[in-house]
DRENDO-1510 file (C-alpha; in Angstrom, 1 decimal, always signed):
<recs>
REC; n; res; u; v; w
REC; 1; MET; +153.4; +25.9; +160.8 .
REC; 2; LYS; +157.1; +26.0; +159.9 .
REC; 3; PRO; +158.5; +23.6; +159.1 .
REC; 4; PRO; +155.5; +21.7; +157.7 .
REC; 5; ALA; +155.2; +18.1; +156.8 .
REC; 6; LEU; +151.5; +17.6; +156.1 .
REC; 7; LYS; +150.7; +17.6; +152.4 .
REC; 8; GLY; +147.0; +18.4; +152.6 .
REC; 9; ASN; +145.9; +14.8; +151.8 .
REC; 10; GLY; +145.1; +13.7; +155.3 .
REC; 11; VAL; +147.6; +11.9; +157.6 .
REC; 12; LEU; +149.9; +9.4; +156.0 .
REC; 13; GLY; +147.3; +9.5; +153.1 .
REC; 14; LYS; +144.4; +8.5; +155.7 .
REC; 15; LYS; +141.3; +10.5; +156.3 .
REC; 16; VAL; +140.8; +11.8; +159.8 .
REC; 17; GLU; +137.6; +10.9; +161.7 .
REC; 18; TYR; +136.7; +11.8; +165.2 .
REC; 19; VAL; +134.6; +10.7; +168.2 .
REC; 20; THR; +133.6; +12.8; +171.2 .
REC; 21; GLY; +132.8; +12.2; +174.8 .
REC; 22; ASP; +131.7; +14.3; +177.8 .
REC; 23; THR; +134.1; +14.4; +180.7 .
REC; 24; GLN; +131.5; +16.1; +182.9 .
REC; 25; THR; +134.6; +17.7; +184.6 .
REC; 26; LYS; +134.9; +14.5; +186.5 .
REC; 27; SER; +138.0; +12.4; +186.6 .
REC; 28; ASP; +136.2; +9.1; +186.7 .
REC; 29; ALA; +133.7; +10.1; +183.9 .
REC; 30; ALA; +136.5; +11.3; +181.7 .
REC; 31; ARG; +138.6; +8.2; +182.2 .
REC; 32; ALA; +135.5; +5.9; +181.4 .
REC; 33; SER; +134.8; +8.2; +178.2 .
REC; 34; ALA; +138.5; +8.0; +176.9 .
REC; 35; LYS; +138.7; +4.2; +177.6 .
REC; 36; ARG; +135.5; +3.8; +175.5 .
REC; 37; MET; +137.1; +5.8; +172.7 .
REC; 38; ILE; +140.2; +3.6; +172.9 .
REC; 39; GLU; +138.6; +0.2; +173.2 .
REC; 40; LYS; +135.4; +0.6; +171.2 .
REC; 41; ASP; +136.2; +3.4; +168.5 .
REC; 42; GLY; +140.0; +2.5; +168.2 .
REC; 43; VAL; +141.2; +6.0; +168.4 .
REC; 44; LEU; +144.9; +6.6; +167.9 .
REC; 45; MET; +145.1; +10.0; +169.9 .
REC; 46; VAL; +143.0; +11.6; +172.6 .
REC; 47; THR; +142.7; +15.4; +173.0 .
REC; 48; GLY; +140.8; +17.7; +175.3 .
REC; 49; ALA; +139.9; +18.3; +179.0 .
REC; 50; SER; +139.1; +21.7; +180.3 .
REC; 51; PHE; +140.1; +20.9; +183.8 .
REC; 52; SER; +143.4; +19.9; +185.2 .
REC; 53; GLY; +142.1; +17.0; +187.4 .
REC; 54; VAL; +140.4; +15.6; +184.2 .
REC; 55; ALA; +143.6; +16.0; +182.1 .
REC; 56; ILE; +145.7; +14.3; +184.6 .
REC; 57; ALA; +143.4; +11.3; +184.9 .
REC; 58; VAL; +143.0; +10.8; +181.2 .
REC; 59; GLN; +146.8; +11.4; +180.7 .
REC; 60; GLY; +147.4; +8.6; +183.2 .
REC; 61; LEU; +144.8; +6.2; +181.5 .
REC; 62; CYS; +146.5; +7.0; +178.0 .
REC; 63; GLN; +149.9; +6.1; +179.3 .
REC; 64; GLU; +148.5; +2.7; +180.6 .
REC; 65; MET; +146.9; +2.1; +177.3 .
REC; 66; GLY; +149.8; +3.2; +175.1 .
REC; 67; ILE; +147.7; +6.1; +173.4 .
REC; 68; ILE; +148.9; +9.6; +172.9 .
REC; 69; PHE; +147.2; +12.4; +174.9 .
REC; 70; MET; +147.4; +15.9; +173.7 .
REC; 71; ALA; +146.1; +17.8; +176.7 .
REC; 72; GLY; +143.6; +20.6; +176.4 .
REC; 73; LEU; +143.1; +23.4; +178.9 .
REC; 74; THR; +145.0; +22.2; +181.8 .
REC; 75; HIS; +147.0; +24.8; +183.6 .
REC; 76; SER; +148.2; +23.0; +186.8 .
REC; 77; ASN; +152.0; +22.6; +187.2 .
REC; 78; ASP; +151.3; +18.9; +187.9 .
REC; 79; THR; +150.3; +17.9; +184.3 .
REC; 80; THR; +153.8; +18.3; +183.1 .
REC; 81; GLY; +155.4; +18.1; +186.6 .
REC; 82; LYS; +154.8; +15.5; +189.1 .
REC; 83; ASP; +152.0; +13.8; +187.1 .
REC; 84; LYS; +153.8; +14.0; +183.7 .
REC; 85; ARG; +153.7; +11.0; +181.5 .
REC; 86; ARG; +155.7; +9.9; +178.3 .
REC; 87; TYR; +152.4; +9.7; +176.2 .
REC; 88; GLY; +151.1; +13.1; +177.3 .
REC; 89; PHE; +152.0; +16.3; +175.7 .
REC; 90; ARG; +150.7; +20.0; +176.7 .
REC; 91; HIS; +150.5; +22.9; +174.5 .
REC; 92; PHE; +148.7; +25.2; +177.1 .
REC; 93; PHE; +151.1; +27.0; +179.6 .
REC; 94; ASN; +151.0; +26.4; +183.3 .
REC; 95; THR; +150.7; +28.4; +186.6 .
REC; 96; GLU; +154.6; +28.6; +187.0 .
REC; 97; MET; +154.7; +30.5; +183.6 .
REC; 98; SER; +151.5; +32.7; +184.5 .
REC; 99; GLY; +153.3; +33.6; +187.7 .
REC; 100; ALA; +156.6; +34.5; +186.1 .
REC; 101; ALA; +154.7; +36.6; +183.4 .
REC; 102; LEU; +152.3; +38.4; +185.7 .
REC; 103; GLY; +154.8; +39.2; +188.5 .
REC; 104; PRO; +156.6; +42.1; +186.8 .
REC; 105; VAL; +153.5; +43.6; +185.4 .
REC; 106; LEU; +151.9; +43.6; +188.7 .
REC; 107; GLU; +154.7; +45.3; +190.3 .
REC; 108; LYS; +154.8; +48.0; +187.6 .
REC; 109; GLU; +151.1; +48.4; +187.9 .
REC; 110; PHE; +150.5; +48.2; +191.7 .
REC; 111; GLY; +154.0; +48.5; +193.3 .
REC; 112; ASN; +155.8; +46.0; +195.6 .
REC; 113; ASP; +154.2; +47.0; +198.9 .
REC; 114; ARG; +151.0; +45.2; +198.6 .
REC; 115; VAL; +149.1; +42.7; +200.9 .
REC; 116; ALA; +147.3; +39.9; +199.0 .
REC; 117; TYR; +144.2; +37.8; +200.1 .
REC; 118; HIS; +143.8; +34.5; +198.0 .
REC; 119; LEU; +140.6; +32.7; +197.4 .
REC; 120; THR; +141.6; +29.3; +195.9 .
REC; 121; ALA; +139.5; +26.5; +194.2 .
REC; 122; ASP; +140.2; +23.4; +196.3 .
REC; 123; TYR; +141.7; +21.1; +193.7 .
REC; 124; THR; +145.1; +20.5; +192.0 .
REC; 125; TRP; +144.8; +23.6; +189.6 .
REC; 126; GLY; +143.9; +26.1; +192.3 .
REC; 127; TRP; +146.5; +24.8; +194.7 .
REC; 128; SER; +149.0; +25.0; +191.8 .
REC; 129; GLN; +148.0; +28.6; +190.8 .
REC; 130; GLU; +147.9; +29.9; +194.4 .
REC; 131; GLY; +151.5; +28.6; +195.0 .
REC; 132; SER; +152.8; +30.1; +191.7 .
REC; 133; ILE; +151.4; +33.5; +192.3 .
REC; 134; LYS; +152.4; +33.6; +195.9 .
REC; 135; LYS; +155.9; +32.6; +194.8 .
REC; 136; TYR; +156.4; +35.5; +192.4 .
REC; 137; THR; +154.4; +38.2; +194.2 .
REC; 138; GLU; +156.2; +37.5; +197.6 .
REC; 139; ALA; +159.5; +37.7; +195.7 .
REC; 140; LEU; +158.6; +41.4; +194.7 .
REC; 141; GLY; +157.8; +42.1; +198.3 .
REC; 142; TRP; +154.1; +41.6; +198.6 .
REC; 143; LYS; +152.8; +40.0; +201.7 .
REC; 144; THR; +150.2; +37.2; +201.8 .
REC; 145; LYS; +147.4; +37.9; +204.4 .
REC; 146; ALA; +145.4; +34.7; +203.9 .
REC; 147; ALA; +144.9; +31.9; +201.4 .
REC; 148; VAL; +141.5; +30.4; +201.7 .
REC; 149; ARG; +140.3; +27.3; +199.9 .
REC; 150; THR; +136.8; +27.4; +198.4 .
REC; 151; PRO; +134.8; +24.3; +197.3 .
REC; 152; LEU; +134.1; +23.8; +193.5 .
REC; 153; GLY; +130.7; +25.1; +192.4 .
REC; 154; ALA; +130.2; +27.1; +195.5 .
REC; 155; GLY; +128.0; +29.6; +193.7 .
REC; 156; ASP; +127.7; +31.9; +196.5 .
REC; 157; PHE; +131.1; +33.3; +197.6 .
REC; 158; SER; +129.9; +36.0; +200.1 .
REC; 159; GLN; +131.0; +34.0; +203.2 .
REC; 160; TYR; +134.5; +34.0; +201.6 .
REC; 161; ILE; +134.6; +37.6; +200.5 .
REC; 162; THR; +133.2; +39.1; +203.7 .
REC; 163; PRO; +136.4; +38.5; +205.6 .
REC; 164; VAL; +138.5; +40.1; +202.9 .
REC; 165; LEU; +136.8; +43.5; +203.8 .
REC; 166; LYS; +138.2; +43.4; +207.3 .
REC; 167; SER; +141.6; +41.7; +206.6 .
REC; 168; GLY; +143.8; +44.7; +205.9 .
REC; 169; ALA; +144.6; +43.1; +202.4 .
REC; 170; ASP; +144.5; +45.5; +199.5 .
REC; 171; VAL; +144.6; +42.9; +196.6 .
REC; 172; LEU; +142.2; +39.9; +196.1 .
REC; 173; VAL; +143.7; +37.1; +194.1 .
REC; 174; LEU; +141.0; +35.0; +192.6 .
REC; 175; ASN; +142.4; +31.5; +192.0 .
REC; 176; HIS; +139.1; +30.4; +190.3 .
REC; 177; TYR; +138.3; +29.3; +187.0 .
REC; 178; GLY; +135.1; +29.0; +184.9 .
REC; 179; LYS; +131.8; +29.7; +186.7 .
REC; 180; ASP; +133.4; +30.0; +189.9 .
REC; 181; MET; +135.6; +32.9; +188.7 .
REC; 182; VAL; +132.5; +34.5; +187.2 .
REC; 183; ASN; +130.6; +34.3; +190.4 .
REC; 184; SER; +133.5; +35.1; +192.8 .
REC; 185; LEU; +134.5; +38.2; +190.8 .
REC; 186; THR; +131.0; +39.4; +190.3 .
REC; 187; GLN; +130.2; +39.1; +193.9 .
REC; 188; ALA; +133.4; +40.9; +195.0 .
REC; 189; VAL; +132.5; +43.8; +192.8 .
REC; 190; GLN; +129.1; +43.9; +194.3 .
REC; 191; PHE; +130.6; +43.9; +197.8 .
REC; 192; GLY; +132.3; +47.1; +196.7 .
REC; 193; LEU; +135.9; +45.9; +196.8 .
REC; 194; ARG; +137.0; +47.7; +193.6 .
REC; 195; ASP; +135.6; +51.1; +195.1 .
REC; 196; LYS; +137.7; +50.6; +198.5 .
REC; 197; GLN; +141.0; +52.1; +199.6 .
REC; 198; VAL; +143.1; +50.1; +201.9 .
REC; 199; ASN; +146.5; +50.9; +203.3 .
REC; 200; GLY; +146.2; +54.2; +201.3 .
REC; 201; LYS; +146.0; +52.3; +197.9 .
REC; 202; ASP; +143.1; +51.6; +195.6 .
REC; 203; PHE; +142.1; +48.1; +196.1 .
REC; 204; GLN; +142.8; +45.7; +193.2 .
REC; 205; ILE; +141.6; +42.3; +192.0 .
REC; 206; VAL; +143.7; +39.9; +190.1 .
REC; 207; VAL; +142.5; +36.9; +188.0 .
REC; 208; PRO; +145.7; +34.9; +187.1 .
REC; 209; LEU; +144.1; +32.9; +184.3 .
REC; 210; PHE; +141.5; +34.3; +181.9 .
REC; 211; SER; +139.4; +32.6; +179.2 .
REC; 212; ARG; +137.0; +34.3; +176.9 .
REC; 213; LEU; +134.0; +32.5; +178.3 .
REC; 214; MET; +134.8; +33.7; +181.8 .
REC; 215; ALA; +135.3; +37.2; +180.4 .
REC; 216; GLN; +132.0; +37.0; +178.8 .
REC; 217; GLY; +130.3; +35.6; +182.0 .
REC; 218; ALA; +131.8; +38.4; +184.2 .
REC; 219; SER; +131.0; +41.1; +181.7 .
REC; 220; GLU; +131.6; +44.6; +182.9 .
REC; 221; ASN; +133.3; +43.3; +186.1 .
REC; 222; ILE; +136.5; +42.3; +184.3 .
REC; 223; LYS; +137.3; +45.8; +183.0 .
REC; 224; GLY; +140.9; +46.7; +183.9 .
REC; 225; ILE; +141.6; +43.5; +185.7 .
REC; 226; PHE; +144.9; +41.7; +185.0 .
REC; 227; GLY; +145.5; +38.1; +184.3 .
REC; 228; SER; +147.2; +35.8; +181.8 .
REC; 229; SER; +146.2; +33.9; +178.7 .
REC; 230; ASN; +147.7; +31.2; +176.5 .
REC; 231; TRP; +146.8; +33.0; +173.1 .
REC; 232; ASN; +144.5; +35.8; +171.9 .
REC; 233; TRP; +142.8; +36.3; +168.5 .
REC; 234; SER; +144.1; +39.8; +168.3 .
REC; 235; LEU; +147.7; +38.8; +167.9 .
REC; 236; GLN; +149.2; +40.2; +164.7 .
REC; 237; ASP; +151.7; +37.5; +163.7 .
REC; 238; GLU; +150.8; +35.9; +160.3 .
REC; 239; GLY; +150.0; +32.5; +161.7 .
REC; 240; SER; +147.5; +33.9; +164.2 .
REC; 241; LYS; +145.9; +36.1; +161.6 .
REC; 242; ALA; +145.6; +33.2; +159.1 .
REC; 243; PHE; +144.0; +31.1; +161.8 .
REC; 244; VAL; +141.5; +33.8; +162.9 .
REC; 245; LYS; +140.5; +34.4; +159.3 .
REC; 246; SER; +139.9; +30.8; +158.5 .
REC; 247; PHE; +138.1; +30.0; +161.7 .
REC; 248; GLY; +135.9; +33.2; +161.3 .
REC; 249; GLN; +134.9; +32.1; +157.8 .
REC; 250; GLU; +134.1; +28.6; +159.2 .
REC; 251; TYR; +132.1; +29.7; +162.3 .
REC; 252; GLY; +131.3; +33.3; +162.0 .
REC; 253; PHE; +133.3; +34.6; +165.0 .
REC; 254; PRO; +136.9; +34.7; +166.2 .
REC; 255; PRO; +138.5; +31.6; +167.9 .
REC; 256; SER; +139.1; +31.3; +171.6 .
REC; 257; GLN; +142.4; +30.3; +173.3 .
REC; 258; ALA; +140.6; +26.8; +173.7 .
REC; 259; ALA; +140.1; +26.5; +170.0 .
REC; 260; HIS; +143.6; +27.5; +169.2 .
REC; 261; THR; +145.1; +25.2; +171.8 .
REC; 262; CYS; +143.4; +22.2; +170.5 .
REC; 263; TYR; +143.8; +23.0; +166.9 .
REC; 264; VAL; +147.6; +23.4; +167.3 .
REC; 265; GLN; +147.9; +20.2; +169.2 .
REC; 266; THR; +146.0; +18.1; +166.7 .
REC; 267; ILE; +148.1; +19.6; +163.7 .
REC; 268; LEU; +151.2; +18.9; +165.7 .
REC; 269; TYR; +150.2; +15.3; +166.3 .
REC; 270; ALA; +149.3; +14.8; +162.6 .
REC; 271; ASP; +152.6; +16.5; +161.6 .
REC; 272; ALA; +154.7; +14.2; +163.7 .
REC; 273; CYS; +153.1; +11.2; +162.2 .
REC; 274; GLU; +153.7; +12.5; +158.7 .
REC; 275; ARG; +157.4; +13.2; +159.7 .
REC; 276; VAL; +158.1; +9.6; +161.1 .
REC; 277; GLY; +155.8; +7.8; +158.5 .
REC; 278; THR; +154.0; +5.8; +161.1 .
REC; 279; PHE; +151.1; +6.1; +163.8 .
REC; 280; ALA; +153.2; +4.0; +166.2 .
REC; 281; PRO; +153.2; +5.9; +169.5 .
REC; 282; PRO; +156.9; +5.5; +170.4 .
REC; 283; GLN; +158.1; +6.9; +167.1 .
REC; 284; VAL; +155.5; +9.8; +167.1 .
REC; 285; ILE; +156.3; +10.6; +170.8 .
REC; 286; LYS; +160.1; +10.9; +169.8 .
REC; 287; ALA; +159.2; +13.1; +166.9 .
REC; 288; LEU; +157.3; +15.5; +169.3 .
REC; 289; GLU; +160.0; +15.5; +172.0 .
REC; 290; GLY; +162.2; +18.6; +171.5 .
REC; 291; PHE; +160.4; +19.6; +168.3 .
REC; 292; LYS; +160.9; +23.3; +167.5 .
REC; 293; PHE; +158.4; +25.1; +165.2 .
REC; 294; ASP; +157.0; +28.6; +164.5 .
REC; 295; GLY; +154.0; +30.2; +162.7 .
REC; 296; MET; +151.3; +29.1; +165.0 .
REC; 297; GLY; +151.1; +32.2; +167.3 .
REC; 298; ASN; +153.3; +33.1; +170.5 .
REC; 299; GLY; +156.5; +33.1; +168.5 .
REC; 300; ALA; +159.0; +30.4; +168.3 .
REC; 301; THR; +157.7; +27.3; +170.1 .
REC; 302; GLU; +159.4; +24.1; +171.6 .
REC; 303; TYR; +157.9; +20.9; +173.1 .
REC; 304; ARG; +160.6; +20.3; +175.7 .
REC; 305; ALA; +161.7; +16.7; +175.5 .
REC; 306; GLU; +162.3; +16.2; +179.3 .
REC; 307; ASP; +158.8; +17.1; +180.4 .
REC; 308; HIS; +156.6; +17.5; +177.3 .
REC; 309; GLN; +155.7; +21.1; +178.3 .
REC; 310; CYS; +155.3; +23.6; +175.5 .
REC; 311; PHE; +157.5; +26.8; +175.7 .
REC; 312; LYS; +156.5; +29.9; +174.0 .
REC; 313; ASP; +155.7; +33.5; +174.7 .
REC; 314; VAL; +153.0; +34.0; +177.4 .
REC; 315; LEU; +150.3; +36.9; +177.2 .
REC; 316; VAL; +149.5; +39.2; +180.1 .
REC; 317; VAL; +146.0; +40.5; +179.4 .
REC; 318; ARG; +143.7; +43.0; +181.0 .
REC; 319; GLY; +140.0; +43.4; +180.9 .
REC; 320; ASN; +139.2; +45.7; +178.0 .
REC; 321; GLN; +137.7; +49.1; +179.1 .
REC; 322; ASN; +136.1; +49.7; +175.7 .
REC; 323; PRO; +135.5; +46.5; +174.0 .
REC; 324; SER; +134.3; +46.7; +170.4 .
REC; 325; SER; +132.4; +43.4; +170.5 .
REC; 326; LYS; +131.5; +40.5; +172.9 .
REC; 327; PHE; +134.7; +38.9; +171.6 .
REC; 328; ASP; +136.8; +41.8; +172.3 .
REC; 329; LEU; +136.8; +41.5; +176.2 .
REC; 330; LEU; +140.6; +41.0; +176.8 .
REC; 331; GLU; +143.4; +43.2; +175.6 .
REC; 332; VAL; +146.8; +42.0; +175.4 .
REC; 333; VAL; +149.1; +44.2; +177.7 .
REC; 334; GLN; +152.4; +42.4; +177.1 .
REC; 335; GLU; +153.8; +39.4; +175.1 .
REC; 336; VAL; +156.2; +38.1; +177.7 .
REC; 337; PRO; +159.1; +36.3; +176.0 .
REC; 338; ARG; +159.7; +32.7; +176.5 .
REC; 339; ALA; +163.0; +33.2; +178.2 .
REC; 340; GLN; +161.2; +35.0; +181.2 .
REC; 341; VAL; +158.8; +32.1; +181.8 .
REC; 342; GLU; +161.1; +29.1; +181.2 .
REC; 343; TYR; +162.3; +27.1; +184.2 .
REC; 344; PRO; +164.4; +23.9; +184.7 .
REC; 345; ALA; +162.9; +20.7; +183.5 .
REC; 346; ASN; +163.4; +18.9; +186.8 .
REC; 347; MET; +161.9; +21.7; +189.1 .
REC; 348; LEU; +158.4; +20.3; +189.1 .
REC; 349; GLY; +159.3; +16.6; +189.7 .
REC; 350; GLY; +157.8; +13.6; +188.1 .
REC; 351; ASP; +158.9; +10.9; +185.8 .
REC; 352; LEU; +157.9; +10.4; +182.1 .
REC; 353; GLY; +158.0; +6.7; +182.2 .
REC; 354; PRO; +158.7; +4.2; +179.3 .
REC; 355; TYR; +158.2; +4.6; +175.5 .
REC; 356; GLU; +156.8; +1.1; +175.3 .
REC; 357; VAL; +153.9; +0.2; +177.5 .
</recs>
């Protein structure tokens, strides 16, 4: 990271130790786990969450208890929008940025005369993702035929996919994440959607947010399908190559975007403590607000002071047609510059709250 403050002797000369907890992807369980870490283990910083509802719940708790939260894989606009908090920071991008990055690529690949059908996970991230993709595709000229909410963990999506076949839509947008995306995409392919022609066009499927685990779970079904990603181990900047090399030496395989996100956030927190010479949250928060750095992948990066959202280049990816390994399932189609995905700080609402709690 440039500029670096860490000296390689811990944080402010102290050895770093950690504890873990299982969120169960449930907000109540996550809050209870984080509260135990804070009250019993005396943690100074909480990081993690692979679910926007969980991240928002833990972020709120950390604000109440005066502990800094470095969010994990939370992609909903609300995390640094209406639910943003002074004690919370996010390195991951959000659905607004995915929409802004994907829109021009989808127009180039599929044209601007398309009819989209959305299947949307019925919780904060799904609503946010659906809204952002509709915003940017409709601005291109796409029409939205329907947007149908699906329960988390549905498993069998056939009752939701069957109506797509008769709808007149020629694009299916899967606003699903994790196992739901694996199942819905797999079943959509089994129903023959990718082999259909509608409105004189080849039918297309879009998965707005990809992860490597999702790609591995969906296997062959992701080939050629467009989406977005926060980071990818194939990036050739010096920081990414160094991280991929050291991670591979430690674990024997390349890092995922989840590993990269949480690594960068931990380093940023540690670096901020070193820069201000204290672990006191208000001072550390002020050191992170507006902090600009480079060398951690995705180009020059800033943690915007007004909403604690990280801004950097965003990756548009596509399922690799000829993967060289089970880790090479997504290829980077375009590194979309930060300027294309940035938006006004007040656009998503919310109030950070005080420095002292």
